LUMFI-715937 format. One record per residue (C-alpha): residue in three letters; z, x, y. Coordinates in steps of 0.25 Angstrom, whole numbers, plus 5000, padded with zeros to 4 digits. Layout:
BEGIN
ALAZXY;...
END
This chain:
BEGIN
MET525252675344;GLU523952705338;ASP524552705324;LYS525152575326;PHE523852515331;LYS523152575319;LEU524152515309;GLU524052375316;TRP522452385315;LYS522552415300;GLY523552305298;PHE522552205305;PHE521352255297;LYS522152245284;THR522452095287;LEU520952075292;VAL520352125280;PRO520952015270;LEU520551905280;TRP519151955280;TRP519151945265;LEU519751805265;ALA518751755276;GLY517551815268;LEU518051755255;LEU518151615262;CYS516751635267;VAL516251665253;ILE516951535248;LEU516451455259;VAL514951495258;SER515051475243;TYR515551335244;VAL514551295254;TRP513451355246;GLY513951285234;LEU513851145241;THR512451165247;SER511951215234;GLN512551105225;LYS511551015218;PRO511750865218;GLU512150815204;THR510950755197;PRO511250615190;LYS511150625175;SER510550515166;SER510250505152;ILE508950435147;SER508550395133;ILE507150355129;GLU507350255118;TYR505950245114;LEU504450255118;GLU503450145114;LYS501950145117;VAL501550005120;ASN500249925123;GLU500849815131;VAL499949715139;VAL500649605147;PHE499849475147;LEU500849395155;ASN501949415165;ALA502949295166;GLY503849285178;VAL505149225173;LYS506349165180;ASP507449135170;ILE508749055174;ILE509849095165;THR511149035164;GLU512349085156;THR513749025154;LYS515049085149;SER516349035147;THR517749075141;GLN518049035127;VAL519349015120;PHE519348995105;GLY517848975105;PHE517948865116;ASP517448875130;VAL518548865141;PRO518248755150;PHE517748795164;SER517648935160;LYS516148945161;LYS515349055169;THR513949035172;ALA512849125177;LEU511449085181;VAL510349195182;ILE508949185187;LEU508149295180;ASN506749335185;TYR505849425177;LYS504449445172;ALA504149435157;LYS502949505151;PHE502149465139;GLY500949535132;ILE500749625120;LYS501349755116;LYS500249795106;PRO498849825107;VAL497749715105;LYS496649725094;ILE495249725099;GLU494149685089;LYS492649685092;ILE492049565085;GLY490649565090;GLU489749615101;ASN490549615114;GLU491549525107;PHE493049565105;LYS494349505099;ILE495649555104;ILE496949525096;VAL498149525105;PRO499549555098;LYS500749465099;PHE501249445113;GLU502549505117;VAL503549515128;ILE503149635135;GLY504449635144;VAL505149575156;GLU505249625170;LEU506349585179;SER505949535193;LYS506049655203;ASP506449565215;ASN507449465208;PRO507749495193;TYR508849395192;ASP509849325200;LEU511249275196;TYR510949135202;ASP512349075199;SER513649125192;HIS514849035192;GLY516149005184;GLU516948885181;LEU518448875184;LEU519048945172;SER517849045171;GLY518749165176;THR518849225162;THR517449195157;GLU516549315156;ASP515449325166;VAL514049295162;ASP513249435160;THR512049405168;GLY511449545164;LYS511449505150;LEU510949365153;VAL509749425160;THR509549525148;ASN509549415138;GLN508549335146;LEU507549455146;ALA507649475131;SER506349475124;GLU506749345116;LYS506749265129;GLN505449325133;GLU504849285120;GLU505049145124;TYR504149165136;LEU503149235128;GLU502949115119;LYS502949025131;TYR501849095138;LYS501049145126;ASP499749065130;ASP499849125144;ILE499949265138;LYS498749245129;GLU497849195140;SER498249315148;ALA497949405136;ILE496549345134;ASN496249365149;TYR496749505149;TYR495849545137;LYS494649475142;THR494749555155;LEU494949685147;VAL493749665138;SER492849615149;SER493049735157;MET492549825145;PHE491449735139;GLU490449635146;ASP490649485142;PRO491449515130;LYS491849405120;LEU493349415118;THR494349345108;VAL495849365109;GLU496749335098;PHE498249335099;SER499249385088;GLU500449285088;
END
């Protein structure tokens, strides 16, 4: 009887040992998996930035012009170079931005007498444009005629870009040149007066 009990116990122990090994192995795998999840770092987004050029400038803005442009563009389907009747698509965009005018080159200052100076201002330029933060542009209207289904949509993004091009801003530069000159004279009078008492100032403009 005792020998039989010993044999049964040995058999049970032999069966139990592999089970303990298996349980231990499973615990190791589970702990490793949990540790891997908790220690995993979030992926960092990658980006590529290329600096095309660096330029030192001496920009001075003399005039900011708040501009509201109403732009209309129409497209139609063409067959053999002729517009298909009733195929027009029209978009009307209202664009709000600020145009900046001034100089990008330094002025020349000459002392021509006792407490008397002459400032030569370089040619005025378009400094840049800045879209309105609150309402840069609105697609006010967009519609098509009866047979406009095959007509290409008006590219409003391109429309806005073309309107902001420097060539368009040059027109405003010419239109407001007198205002820019007046602003420049006041600017340099204030600047020189802050350094000298009752100075005499002459301002010349390079056209």
